[in-house]
BAVEX-958351 format. One record per residue (C-alpha): x, y, z. Coordinates in pm, whole numbers, padded with zeros to 5 digits, always signed. Layout:
! BAVEX-958351
XYZ...
END
This chain:
! BAVEX-958351
+02573+05099-00631+02376+05172-00338+02281+04957-00062+01949+04909-00201+02089+04765-00514+02302+04542-00367+02016+04405-00155+01790+04340-00487+02096+04190-00630+02107+03922-00366+01738+03855-00344+01775+03821-00727+02052+03559-00676+01841+03395-00374+01544+03357-00633+01776+03222-00913+01916+02954-00665+01541+02855-00563+01445+02826-00915+01747+02591-00989+01641+02368-00677+01265+02351-00841+01403+02233-01204+01655+01998-01015+01358+01845-00835+01161+01817-01134+01461+01664-01317+01494+01424-01058+01142+01312-01048+01133+01281-01451+01468+01037-01414+01317+00807-01174+00966+00849-01308+01107+00709-01654+01330+00455-01490+01047+00302-01295+00821+00332-01595+01056+00119-01844+01157-00121-01569+00786-00187-01495+00704-00210-01829+01004-00435-01961+00921-00674-01664+00563-00722-01726+00651-00731-02106+00924-01029-02030+00644-01234-01894+00428-01242-02235+00468-01479-02513+00422-01425-02912+00201-01729-03009+00055-01767-03399-00270-01928-03420-00244-02295-03603+00126-02295-03519+00303-02491-03226+00371-02332-02943+00731-02308-02826+00707-02367-02468+00469-02502-02197+00282-02201-02049+00139-02222-01716-00106-01954-01559+00061-01754-01274-00247-01621-01119-00615-01655-01128-00827-01506-01467-01171-01527-01601-01176-01771-01915-01356-01551-02122-01376-01782-02400-01504-02074-02242-01766-01866-02033-01875-01712-02359-01941-02077-02527-02131-02183-02256-02322-01887-02212-02428-01883-02604-02508-02270-02538-02719-02191-02257-02893-01897-02469-02952-02131-02748-03120-02406-02560-03375-02164-02444-03694-02232-02631-03829-01933-02848-04122-01721-02665-04468-01728-02828-04770-01532-02717-05110-01707-02776-05349-01526-03025-05754-01623-02893-05904-01465-03202-05788-01728-03427-06032-01997-03266-06316-01720-03299-06247-01683-03668-06220-02066-03752-06572-02100-03582-06729-01797-03795-06551-01921-04096-06717-02314-04021-07045-02154-03973-07006-01953-04278-06922-02254-04515-07187-02460-04393-07458-02182-04410-07355-02164-04774-07415-02510-04877-07754-02496-04680-07829-02207-04870-07735-02325-05203-07913-02645-05129-08247-02435-05058-08201-02254-05391-08448-02424-05627-08405-02228-05899-08047-02287-05980-08023-02604-06210-07811-02917-06029-07533-02905-06247-07470-02522-06175-07501-02557-05767-07126-02668-05745-07014-02340-05944-07273-02166-05720-07114-02309-05367-06735-02280-05514-06805-01894-05549-06990-01840-05210-06694-02036-05019-06326-01942-04992-06252-02342-05044-06169-02443-05367-06402-02767-05416-06411-02963-05721-06777-03056-05865-06723-03396-05703-06674-03267-05344-06912-02983-05385-07200-03252-05481-07095-03480-05186-07202-03203-04938-07512-03092-05123-07651-03410-05140-07590-03474-04799-07886-03518-04525-07916-03196-04309-07856-03415-03998-07512-03534-04154-07410-03147-04244-07495-03076-03897-07310-03361-03760-06971-03277-04028-06981-02894-03887-06986-03029-03518-06718-03286-03580-06505-03071-03802-06513-02786-03514-06442-03012-03268-06122-03116-03476-05993-02754-03552-06051-02651-03170-05821-02953-03070-05564-02876-03287-05551-02497-03217-05574-02581-02829-05230-02763-02882-05090-02434-03020-04978-02359-03371-04662-02206-03452-04571-02098-03786-04295-02331-03833-04577-02605-03730-04845-02470-03962-04833-02765-04206-04785-03041-03920-05095-02912-03727-05293-02920-04096-05190-03298-04156-05291-03377-03821-05652-03231-03850-05677-03409-04202-05573-03746-04021-05828-03675-03770-06122-03610-04034-06006-03930-04225-06143-04146-03947-06484-03998-03939-06779-04175-04055-06843-04002-04362-06805-04072-04725-06471-04050-04876-06548-03738-05084-06725-03548-04745-06391-03637-04564-06186-03473-04834-06421-03191-04858-06398-03157-04464-06018-03179-04512-05975-02890-04744-06202-02661-04524-05996-02764-04229-05653-02675-04418-05783-02363-04527-05917-02250-04191-05622-02355-03962-05353-02097-03912-05108-02008-03631-05241-01909-03310-04898-01882-03113-04725-01531-03238-04344-01498-03212-04233-01271-02917-03882-01153-03010-03841-00921-02699-03954-01236-02439-03702-01466-02630-03412-01219-02613-03496-01137-02217-03490-01533-02173-03187-01610-02327-02993-01282-02165-03111-01438-01835-02982-01766-01933-02652-01638-02036-02631-01434-01705-02698-01762-01496-02368-01898-01633-02089-01844-01376-01754-01760-01521-01524-02001-01567-01181-01935-01396-00842-02026-01498-00697-02107-01156-00316-02040-01087-00099-02337-01191-00358-02444-01457-00146-02560-01778-00288-02343-02066-00097-02500-02344+00175-02767-02363+00506-02738-02579+00457-02838-02920+00087-02824-02896-00081-02642-03184-00217-02290-03080-00602-02278-03111-00865-01968-03069-00931-02110-02679-00570-02053-02620-00514-01761-02752-00814-01618-02585-00708-01782-02226-00371-01619-02274-00520-01276-02353-00756-01292-02065-00422-01353-01830-00242-01067-02010+00011-01305-02148+00001-01220-02521+00270-01015-02649+00037-00829-02903-00169-00721-02597+00136-00516-02457+00136-00234-02697+00046+00138-02658-00267+00106-02448-00065-00113-02187+00242+00150-02175+00039+00474-02143-00201+00277-01900+00091+00218-01701+00241+00582-01750-00091+00708-01592-00119+00488-01301+00265+00565-01226+00185+00912-01253-00070+00924-01031+00157+00732-00771+00425+01029-00804+00159+01307-00777+00031+01162-00470+00388+01097-00324+00518+01436-00423+00175+01623-00276+00254+01454+00074+00602+01564+00044+00546+01896-00030+00265+01934+00260+00386+01696+00528+00790+01645+00469+00917+01970+00365+01275+01896+00490+01278+01595+00230+01089+01783-00031+01340+02085-00077+01683+01870-00012+01749+01697-00353+02000+01425-00195+01713+01289+00028+01483+01286-00289+01750+01077-00492+01790+00846-00152+01411+00794-00155+01431+00741-00556+01710+00503-00520+01536+00289-00248+01241+00286-00459+01434+00141-00746+01596-00119-00544+01299-00223-00382+01129-00249-00722+01410-00455-00881+01419-00702-00592+01017-00749-00627+01055-00822-00959+01327-01064-00914+01155-01254-00645+00836-01291-00821+00995-01544-01039+01007-01752-00742+00677-01656-00560+00471-01338-00508+00479-01398-00117+00873-01350-00148+00859-01011-00262+01057-00798-00007+00869-00467+00044+00994-00467+00424+01338-00410+00324+01230-00096+00137+00982+00038+00441+01274-00030+00672+01509+00166+00483+01305+00463+00444+01181+00446+00788+01518+00421+00948+01701+00671+00684+01420+00891+00638+01091+00879+00868+00835+00646+00937+00561+00861+00793+00693+00873+00464+00762+00483+00496+00398+00416+00570+00299+00610+00226+00580+00411+00031+00445+00083+00159+00134+00153-00007+00280+00264-00325+00546-00065-00316+00201-00262-00269+00090-00121-00579+00398-00218-00786+00358-00573-00624+00013-00577-00780+00118-00481-01110+00400-00717-01122+00213-01013-01012-00095-00952-01216-00338-00756-01003-00332-01068-00736-00449-00936-00412-00317-01191-00200+00038-01076-00280-00057-00704-00254-00186-00760+00122+00113-00961+00231+00347-00708+00106+00142-00429+00263+00093-00585+00571+00439-00669+00597+00573-00352+00487+00365-00198+00770+00467-00414+01060+00837-00362+00973+00774+00063+00986+00635-00037+01324+00915-00246+01449+01188+00017+01346+01011+00323+01412+01209+00328+01762+01551+00190+01728+01742+00143+02087+01960-00143+01964+02073-00293+01636+01916-00632+01732+01555-00421+01671+01654-00459+01287+01675-00851+01313+01350-00865+01523+01163-00677+01248+01257-00928+01009+01079-01212+01254+00781-00994+01334+00705-00938+00920+00772-01326+00881+00521-01404+01158+00266-01142+01004+00320-01303+00668+00251-01637+00794-00076-01526+00958-00185-01349+00650-00117-01635+00412-00303-01883+00635-00610-01605+00645-00590-01594+00234-00590-01986+00213-00884-02012+00443-01065-01704+00290-01014-01804-00076-01122-02192+00056-00811-02376-00082-00658-02491+00239-00765-02883+00206-00592-03197+00310-00488-03275-00064-00138-03331-00162-00113-03047-00460-00278-02778-00234-00072-02880+00077+00232-02853-00142+00149-02538-00236+00075-02406+00096+00394-02508+00249+00586-02328-00032+00363-02004+00044+00433-02022+00425+00830-02080+00343+00795-01772+00108+00645-01542+00366+00898-01666+00614+01164-01607+00399+01027-01258+00275+01092-01128+00623+01424-01262+00700+01558-01166+00376+01384-00820+00379+01561-00791+00754+01900-00912+00625+01923-00686+00296+01811-00385+00487+02094-00445+00735+02333-00508+00456+02222-00184+00279+02211+00045+00563+02571+00135+00595+02638+00198+00216+02336+00422+00165+02448+00628+00531+02792+00688+00394+02678+00765+00033+02429+01025+00123+02584+01137+00460+02290+01050+00681+02328+00965+01046+02083+00684+01122+01994+00527+01481+02211+00245+01374+02507+00457+01353+02408+00630+01683+02394+00297+01855+02728+00208+01742+02861+00547+01869+02689+00490+02206+02911+00169+02240+03164+00251+02543+03440+00092+02342+03432+00336+02084+03806+00452+02065+03731+00813+02164+03493+00713+02463+03778+00495+02588+04029+00758+02574+03820+00974+02757+03801+00720+03003+04131+00657+03048+04274+01018+02998+04009+01220+03142+03784+01017+03368+03595+01348+03530+03494+01464+03203+03375+01099+03114+03184+01072+03424+03046+01418+03366+02937+01330+02990+02761+01016+03154+02541+01233+03372+02471+01489+03096+02384+01211+02876+02134+01080+03100+01999+01450+03170+01948+01506+02801+01822+01188+02716+01532+01224+02970+01433+01596+02857+01465+01516+02485+01231+01200+02557+00982+01442+02748+00980+01736+02468+00947+01507+02178+01321+01551+02075+01552+01242+01951+01632+01108+02271+01924+00876+02128+02092+01181+01925+02084+01366+02281+02242+01093+02459+02505+01040+02213+02581+01384+02146+02626+01445+02509+02869+01115+02524+03093+01337+02277+03055+01695+02371+03323+01732+02573+03607+01513+02370+03779+01839+02311+03907+01828+02686+04136+01520+02572+04383+01778+02459+04425+01969+02789+04245+01756+03057+04406+01894+03352+04288+02248+03277+03937+02123+03364+03834+02135+03755+03663+01766+03695+04008+01613+03620+04189+01800+03851+04355+01625+04175+04549+01879+04385+04709+02166+04202+04492+02395+03956+04722+02521+03664+04474+02828+03598+04589+02999+03942+04939+03045+03773+04808+03206+03442+04590+03514+03372+04200+03472+03335+04212+03578+02969+04456+03303+02889+04262+03072+03098+03925+03159+02910+04141+03102+02584+04244+02754+02707+03883+02683+02806+03699+02785+02524+03964+02603+02290+03796+02269+02387+03521+02320+02134+03749+02372+01827+03977+02095+01971+03675+01864+01990+03579+01948+01630+03912+01866+01507+03875+01535+01689+03537+01456+01542+03643+01500+01212+03941+01300+01281+03739+01024+01418+03462+01043+01141+03192+01138+01361+02881+01209+01191+02781+01590+01105+02500+01584+01364+02743+01499+01658+02985+01747+01502+02704+01996+01506+02638+01929+01874+02972+01954+01950+03047+02306+01838+02706+02406+01956+02681+02288+02313+02803+02613+02453+02688+02851+02195+02849+03189+02241+02815+03157+02619+03020+03395+02861+03282+03197+03095+03151+03407+03356+03410+03284+03637+03720+03397+03465+03539+03721+03341+03455+03785+03698+03786+03725+03807+03958+03951+03547+03721+04235+03669+03873+04182+04021+04252+04177+03903+04203+04458+03670+04153+04726+03949+03937+04972+03750+04238+05055+03496+04109+04885+03165+03782+04814+03062+03701+04479+02984+03543+04317+02677+03259+04072+02725+03321+03920+02368+03702+03818+02520+03522+03579+02764+03288+03428+02534+03271+03099+02304+03327+03173+01964+03075+02890+01846+02762+02919+01668+02441+02912+01865+02240+02607+01918+02044+02511+01613+01856+02178+01713+01657+02101+01997+01880+01808+02116+02206+02108+02105+01976+02333+02327+01929+02059+02563+02271+01935+02612+02384+02308+02654+02131+02324+02951+02223+01974+03082+02623+02079+03061+02559+02358+03254+02339+02254+03536+02521+01916+03568+02856+02149+03640+02656+02381+03880+02509+02125+04087+02810+01923+04108+02997+02258+04252+02708+02291+04515+02822+02242+04877+02514+02104+04981+02284+02019+04653+01941+01985+04847+01615+01954+04630+01539+02309+04670+01868+02461+04582+01899+02246+04293+01567+02347+04161+01674+02737+04222+02015+02685+04019+01839+02510+03723+01587+02781+03681+01831+03049+03714+02056+02885+03436+01762+02827+03201+01658+03173+03250+02013+03321+03183+02081+03118+02892+01747+03227+02757+01814+03590+02838+02151+03589+02700+01974+03461+02326+02139+03122+02329+01802+02979+02213+01731+03217+01939+01832+03001+01639+01648+02688+01761+01271+02589+01755+01277+02497+02139+00970+02691+02292+00902+02837+02654+00687+02532+02763+00971+02289+02663+01219+02468+02868+01010+02435+03161+00977+02067+03106+01316+02041+03037+01379+02218+03374+01143+01972+03556+01318+01712+03420+01661+01821+03530+01546+01893+03882+01407+01542+03946+01721+01355+03814+01978+01560+04005+01787+01568+04309+01807+01194+04277+02176+01215+04218+02240+01411+04491+01987+01343+04761+02073+01395+05142+02234+01063+05274+02174+00982+05656+02482+01058+05855+02507+00780+06127+02673+00880+06496+03002+00674+06504+02889+00465+06808+02566+00382+06653+02745+00274+06309+02987+00040+06507+02662-00120+06690+02490-00153+06334+02786-00325+06203+02822-00573+06510+02477-00662+06501+02539-00737+06104+02818-00961+06184+02628-01147+06432+02291-01192+06218+02479-01240+05875+02806-01327+05949+03127-01156+05874+03098-00851+05625+03297-00859+05316
END
């Protein structure tokens, strides 16, 4: 098999590993998706009840949140619509037709009277045939025998009566009433009884509805009446139904509006919840893929993120049984900010706020408190410098929660001096304070287990390691005081430089504390711990090199025994890279007298190159501190010259080839080192002996004896 084939096999294996990692991520996402989905579904289902119409309720049910009472609202709206009268349009042509028919009737009467050819006994039949009013012979004769002026008066008074009735508006349902009114008016006229009866028959015939029903206008008016009715709200704390009370349609409708009926949580709710949760997972996944690639490709960190989400969701569901203001979203955001990073914690605080909204029945009050509390917790723990910062975060969350709760009560308008409202307000404030304190306590309690379980190193762990009472540091102080002092100076240099270039200053400081603990095995072989005789003068340069470089391996063994975090172990093993021990290499060159060729690799550290900015900074700080300490006259110009020289040599030697530190950042690191070292090794004023004695005497006279 050729080299090309072997290389292709390696590429294929790499693709397989990548594929496996991708499928592992998908499996993790599916597992956590299903876990969160079913926890949410069953938690929401548990709040529902199963009631039957006409049967007594098994328990008392109180509204846990505000909702619209659709049943009562619809009843009030229908009542308002029914109260709206029907709309009618006035028809002016009815009056005109009535006038024409009256004139036509009386004209026919006059024509029959003027017809001399018709026999008297036939005139009644002729009049009946000429008019649309059915008049018997008696009524017809009463009109035909009337005087002309009486007929004219009848016509006028009849028309006035008809006009009066029509002007009042005659609707189809009120037609008979209008006709009876006209007859009553006619009966009061000063005519004979038969004439009044004839006029009444005529009035009943010609009066017709002049108010036409307008269905569209009626519908619009009633709809406007419906919309004018404000929705009736079911307020939180309202008793919906008491124990053993008979269930009515109103109860069922109100419980359905609150989402508390078990039969409303079927497939529709499950799939709706599944789609909402899927949207959240997609948003988080895209964010991790684009902005948090380290976490996205690390299945262990993805598992940690999912576990924190599950823990936060569980505590949220449990706390909601007491108060929606008590849900500890800040606990989850603190854990994510400390264990992972603040950017992801901000996104997850929004996701947790959505969980709170779902669990509390879409109550925006609890969602806002959860969101604000989670965000302030992230801000409070973004840059931990001491353990007490976690405790302070709890107080910050509690304070912001109280402000938010007061603002919500004022905004909703429920903050009034009434016993029930003040009692609810007091309970809400206590829950808001308890939220912050409980979140902080739980985060502090869970951090050590999550750290050790997932092999993470947080700021809290680093702060514990920075304690001078740590066994390794105490041993370093007692057995290698020179190395201890050297480590302190290196720590100050590394911390300042890391802060300037955006690296982790706390990690750089703690790493510098422990970078030389390997010297504890043979402290007297290192010049900072020597007082008098130098043991290297009695051994060969090769053996000296072996002893000096072995402190890296010894340091790793001590770090493992001391259970130091992996990031600190990496700094210990990388803080020299594969640099050359130049002093003993040049010493060996002098001693060989040109006999043998020296191999540079025998005078180099057998250790990996720095993989992080923090390790690279400590490598430089270690070198420049040793060089500055060995300078006979460390003035500012010489310090800057030696710092720049060391950085250049380490760069040319390839010590930074495997870390992402840039040339610009190296320049900033150099400036920082020069500034700090110039302050440490500044030139002191040397007083002449006579002047010093005179100054001491003056001090004694002015201030008393010098202690």
